[in-house]
C-alpha positions, 0 to 999 in steps of 0.5 A: 203775208209772212215768209218762211225761211227756205231751208234747202233740205226740208222745202217742199217738192209737191204742189205750188210754192212761191220762193222770194230770193233777194239779191245776192241770195244763193238762188242757183245754188238753191235752185242746184240743191233742190235738184240735186234732191230731185234726181235722189228723189229725196223728201222732206227726208230720205225714208218720206215716200219720194214726192213723184213716185219715182226719181226723175232725171234731168229730161223730166225735170222743167227748168224755165228762165228768161235768157240763153245765157241764164239757161247755159250758167243754169246747166253748168251750176247744176251739172258741176252740183252733181258731180259734187254731190256724187262725190261724197256719196262717194266719200269725198271729204266737203264743207258743203253743209247741205251735202253734209245733212244730205249725205246723213240721211241716208244709210250708208249702205246707200251712198253707191246708189245715189252716187250712182243715181247722181253721176248719171244725172250729171251725164244726162245734164246735155239733154237736161231739159232748160230751157227759156220760156220761149224755147220751152214753148217751141219745143212744145208746139213741136212734140205736142203738134197734134194736141196743140192743133199746129201743122208740123212743118212751122218755120220760125221768123227771126223778124216779122216788120216785113210782114206786118208792113205788106198787111198794113200796106193792104190795109192803106190801099184797101181802105185810105187810099180812096180817100179824098177829103182833105178834113178827114185826111186831117182827121185821121192824122198819122193813120194816114199818112203812110203804111210806116205810121199807121204800122206804128199807131197800131203796134201796142194792138199786135203785141203778143199780151193785147188778150190780157191789155184793156185799151182806155182813151181818155180813161175810158174804154175805145169808141166801137170800131168803124171803118175808115167809110163809116167814119168819112161819112160821119164826118162828111155829114157833119160838114154839110150841117155846119155848113147850114149852120154857116149859111145861117150865120153869115147874114147876121155877121154884116157892118152892123153887128160890128158897130153893135159889138164897138158899143157893146164894148164902149158901153162898159157893161161886160167885165173888162178882165174877159172882153177886153178892148184892146183884146177886141180891137186886135183881134177879134175885130179884125177877125168878124171884119175879115169874114165881112169882106169874105163870107167864104173865109169864114171858119170856125174850126180855127183855134181864133174863130171857136174861140170868138164863137165861144166868147161871144156865145149867149152863155159867155156874154151873160155870164161876164156882165157887169152886176147890175147890168142888161145884156142887149138884144141880138139874135148872134148871141143865140146863134153863136150858143147853138153854133157853139152846141153843135160843135161839142158834136164834132164825131171822133174818128180816129180812135175808132178809125183806130181800133177798126186797123187795129183789128184788121192788122191783127187778123190779117197778121194772124192769116198770113202766118197760117197760110206761109206757116211761119211763127214769130218768137211771141207767137210761141207763147200766144199758140202754146196759151191757146192750144192749152185754154180752147176745148180739149186742152188739158188733154195737152196739160196732162201730158205735158205735166207727165212729162215734166211732174217738176218745173221751177221758173226762174225769175218769175217777177219778169213774167208777164199774163200769157206765160203765167197763165201756161203754167196755171193751166198746166199745174192749176192745183196748188196743193198737188202731191203729184208734181210740183211748180216752185217760181223763184223770182223776187218782186224788187228786182222787177225792172222790165215793164218796157218789155211787158213783164208785169209785176202784178202777175207776179203780185198775183201769183202770191196771192194765188201760192198764199201760206206757200211762201219762201225766202232766202234770207242770207246775202253771200254776195256783199261785205257786212256793213254793205248790206246794211247799209242797203237794209238801212235805206230801204226800211228808212222806207218800209216807213212810208205811207206807202212803203219802200215799193208802193204796194203798202196800204192799210191792211197789207203789203204785197211787196214788202222788204225783208232785211237780209243779214250778211253770209260775212265775206271777210274782204274789205276794201282798205286806203292807207290802211282805213277801212273805206265806208260801204256806200259813200255818196258826192252831193252839190252844193249848187241850188236846185235854181242854179244847178241844171241836169247838164251840170249834174251830169258833168260834175258827177261824171267827174268825181266818178271818172276821178275817184276811179284814178285814185283807187287805180293808182293808189292800188298800183302804189300799193297802199289801196287795195282789197284786204284778204287772208294774203295781204291786201290784193290789187285793183283792175279797172274791170273791178270798178263798174259805172251803172247808168239808164241811157246811152246818153249817160254812158257817152257823158261817162265815158268821156268823163274817163278818157279825160282821165285816161282810163279805158271803158266799155260800154256793155250796152243792152243788146242794140242792133248794131243797126243803129250805131254811129258806124252804120251811117259810116258804112252807108255813107261809104256805099253810097260814095263808092256807089256813085264815085262822080258825085263830089258831095257825096264822096266829101260827106262820107270823108268828112264824118267823125269816124272817117278820121281825116283831119282838118288839112288833109280835107283841105288839101283833098278840096283844094288841089286838083290832083290830089283830089283825082287820086281819092276818086282814083282810090274810090273807083277802085273800091267801085271794082272791087264792090262789083267784082269781089263783094261789100266786104272786101270793098269796106277792108279795101277802105279800111286799109287804105285809110289806116283806120284801123290803127285810128281808130284803135287810139279813140276809147271805143275803137273796138267796138268801132271796128267791131261795128263795122266789121259786123255789118259788112258782114251782114252785108255780104250775106244780103248781097246774093238776095237784093240787085245790085248795089241800090237794091242792098243800099235801100235794104241797109237803109229801111234797116236803119231806120228800122233796126232788128231785135233780131239775134244776128242783128244785135251789138258784138261784145268787143273785148272788156280785158282790163277795163272799167264796165259801163252797164246800164242799171237793167243789163246789170241785174243778175250780175256783181261787181267788185265797186259800183258808181250810181254817177247819174242816180238823182236823173228822173224820166218823169212820163209825158202825156206823150201818146198812148201810156200803159199803167195797171188797174187793179191787176188790169193792164190798161193802154190809154192812148189819149191819157188825161192828167189823170192816167198820166199821174197815174202811169208815173207813180208806176214809174216811180215804183219801178225807179224803186226797183231800179235803185235797189237792184244798182245797191245790190250789184256790188261786193264791196263799195258803192259810190252816188252822185246825189244833187237837188237840181232843176230842170228846163226853166224852172227853179224847182228841185227835181229831186222828188221825182226820183226813186232816192228822192222817194225813199227820203221824202225829199220834194220839189223845194228840196235845197242841198241842206235838206238833202244832207239832214235826209242823208244823216240817217243813214250809214253812209259816208259823205265825199267831198266833190274832188278839186285837183283831177287825177289821171290815171296812170295805168301798171308797167306790165309783167315781162311775158314770156315771147309767143314763138316765132319764125327767125327770118334772115333777111328781111322782106322786099317792099314790092309796091304799085306806084303811079306819078301821084304815088311821088311827092315833093317836100311840100307836100302833105304825106306821101301816098304808097296804094296804086292808082287806078282807072280815071273811068268817069261815070257819066251816067247817075241811071239810064240814057246818060252820055256814056249809055249805048242806047243815048249813044245810038241816038245822038249820033243818029240825030239830026245836028242843032249849032252849038253856037256862034264861036267868033268871040275872041275870048274863047275861055271858061273862066267863069267856070266853078273850080275845084278838083269836082270841077275838074273830074265833069270837065275830063269826063266830057273830053273823054266822053266825045272821044269815045263817040267820036270827035268829030261827030261830038262837034256837031252836038246832035239834039239827044247830046244837047239833051244830054249834057243840059239833064247833067249840067242840071243835075250838077246845080251848073244850069247857068254854064249850059250855053257856055260849056257848049260853046267850050266842048267847040272850041275844043274839038275844032280849035286848031292843034299848034303842033310844032314844026307840023305845017297842015291844019288839025283839031281833035275833030279832024284826027284820024286815030285817038285813044282816051285813057290809055292804061300802062303798067312799066316794071320798075326794080329798085329804080330810085326817085332821087335819079329819075328827077334828077332825069327830068329836071335835065331834060324839061326845062332845066333852067328853072326851078322846082320842089324835088322829088321826095325820096323813095324807091320805086320796085314792083309796077308803075302804072297810069292813065293817059287821057288822050294819045293820037297819032299827028297827020304827019304820023307821030305819036303824041300824048296828051294830057288835059288840065283843068287849073285856072290860071287866070280871069282871061286869055292872056294869063294864059302864057306859056311862062304861066302854063309852065310854072303850073306845070313845075308847080305840081310836077307834071313833068314827071308825069309828062315823062312818065306818059312819055316814056311809056308810049315810046315803050309800046312804040317800041314793041309795036312798030319794026326798026322803031329804034332806028328814028325814034324821032320819026314815030313819037312827037311828045307831049301836050299839056292842055289847060282847057280853060283856054282852048287855042291859049292854054296849048304847051307843047313838049317834043320828046328828045331822043337822048333822054328815052335813052337814058331813060331806058338804061334807068329802066333797063332792069325791068320787063318791057310795058304790058297794055 
């Protein structure tokens, strides 16, 4: 079937026409030209009767395409074309040949009328009927609700997954939950394992094109649907008969039978290649002996048992006799023959139940949609199709046809059977004179089968419109040499038995390749004054058995990155560029596109470009942001913030790649209790932000605290990472209003990560692609053009594997085979190869000036054969699994392509210096703003510590509960206090320490939490440890994997609460349990105005063990607020106030290690002396504000500080009496500050 070269002025605007528009041939230009003619009521000439009786306006001309972006582009291009045409009719000169010819067909007296008509249409373009197929169907169902039989209030659902899963759960509960026979459940497989898996198995039946699809198993129609109950009954009945057969077999399995079979092997009557004595004695005889020892173990359905039955059945044994030998008689042979026949009758229940479940789900989902007046996007198509095909549908078709007498369907090769049927019912007569349907597409670019697009539908339309085919013959995109180079490959392919695209037969070729001519792109790419070949390639010289896919990807990615770097460097030097009328024009990174098939290939390519200092962006094919690595990171953050006491979750969050923490930083946090406590304080701060402000502010706080934006932006994909994180945080913030608390939000998030949606709001937002190399999937590149295109992995192919259901076509019928046979797989793989050829065509027609390909004859897996024959290029060049690099090169020599050597020296891209730009207007500031910040003790670092931390500390709000009923719950507390007491254990042992308890920051936090809890409930009551308290304590230890330390912790807790406190100059014995007044986690805030940390450090060193050396604090200025939390503040029996800080530092494995000297060393090593000074000063300020005449004798009221190394309750007490002179000097240092706020 030949096509007519399309002439825009002569193209008939009546009946049904098919325009085949090859890549770059001006399809949009042609559509706009036809639109202008329709607005002017132009027939085949200006005086011919208008094809529809009148001039048409934009609301009457239907234009359908398949993406929202395409509709906007068409609207803008057509509007611009109408404005340009109106200007021409007003007398404005134009070089456009079409507009000049159109103008010449009208009398000059009509120019004004034509210009006005065109201008009116241009102004009306906002109301133009330019839609996506789904958008148009929705409009028709809404405007013709009565004729379509639908309600007037239909809600559009972007995501029907929840509804579908709900119906699957109903089916599972109704039909599968009651099944208890393990053998039945095993046969049903995933169908009976969970509603989620059931839905996954049934999804192919729930697609919109299911009505046009046949379902097969092993090439045959599926068996009749039957319910799980029916299937279970049939299978159980068969098992009962099997049990009877085995019962009949048992008397034959005796020691005599075993001896008989031994003799059979020894007599040598059987062929030893089948009946090998070695196999008999190693496998088959032991199995029979096992059955003899316990007949209940007989299992003829296992692989070994079934093989045994098959091997010793009469038909097998007789077939294996040596010539001239006779088989000794034994009833076992006939019994196994009959058993083998019976085993072949085992009911296959899975497929029947699958059909039943799929039909039930489809009906249930449809019922649910009708009940809730809900539609999904696919329902827009199926419901309009149903309305057109039901009785009375021709009335609806007539109304739509009257509304749109002309329809143009763009990208028609991507249509499916439902979409085509809709237009066939509305515009049924190909030779009609009162309406027009124009189908525009390129079957060579039909590459979306995975979305349901069906090339066979296009071919059916091609047959339907036979004799009405038009062709756009000229390529306006690429240079003449590039067009010729691409033509050469596919013309070569047309000589193959099946043609270039695989549709050629003896009498016809339904998808031929017609060479296109070049419009004459005058620019060309030059290097050192020499025009470069339009198509170049690298060919690896390694042999297939020695060269694997991973090496191919590595080498070609490196070659591609190296070539781009060399071109950019040459451009910067002024020796490479595009030669045009204005001389040599420089190249930019975004002049280059690297086309790939997958995210994996894109990642390899991005890594290679990054090694050459070339920034790139991967424009993925509408991937859900929930499927990104950033989603995993954010979920880990949420889990850590929700449970800050869970060290494992916090570690996991901080150790993820995108958390950007170095090994050294992680090591410092995990080894240093003070540093780890500071990190957990920040996490608790994030928790408070989440609970009071929301998830989005919490994420922003995390980003700010760890300075992640600046760190991410140093990565090649840093903008993508930051964009995804903020996008996810926005979605979570919005969803949080619909969810019950943090746990509900995390469950929702995790569920969406498991089943990412393609809803528009969840599609990844693109980061800036300015000045970057574009990495694009071939699918995504369709319809686009790039100056230079690289195809580094074009020889890789993904052949169809026999893993799950397979889709293919048979004589224009779509088949889905749920149990594919080898023949089915082969047919599906042939269709895969056909589509790969079309993908290659799309890729080769994207560049304007040049294209580079990475070629190799490599092997995959453990094989030694080449996989090149599976690829599109291999098919077109007739390469096979035996192809060597020399064969590959010989095949390429017939093409006008140039070979380049794989680069040996790696070029590094040296970015050009950007031109000086006029700076943006800024407001002058004469005085730099002061740094005002909130500091804490842990923010003061020494020169031996890793880095200063400027962010504020927060309260150590130790979480004692993972769910209801934990230690600090109100109900647990009341129960615990009222429960009978139990003994804590004997504390008379001389070594009271907790020396064997695990070390680390999280363990210290755990012990701190126990003491805080004891204070909140009352030290005296806690010392008794009620049964309820003991139970909760044991549970807490068990949850943290510390159950083996239960007895030690109970003893330690009693020791801590009852050990005498050795207060200086205090004769009365007292312990925590006897305290009359105490406060846990007392928070303080001190105003600090321009206080020198060095002055503070000198003051502390002068009053706290001045004779001992310690590291100096780093220079800093405290200007803002100083805050902190005191573990315990208590009043002694003599009325003096003391501060106490718990330290879980491990100083040794016995009591003897906890001396005053060792504790002072630990204090000064961590600069706890500064902490003690600040805590004492805070308490001093509080007492000064609360106690009248306090300053007359401060030492009467303020005792001092106690640092308690809690692993050794008695020996670990280090007391520091308060010095009156020290407090006076601290007052002087903070004199400019306001009083403490508590």
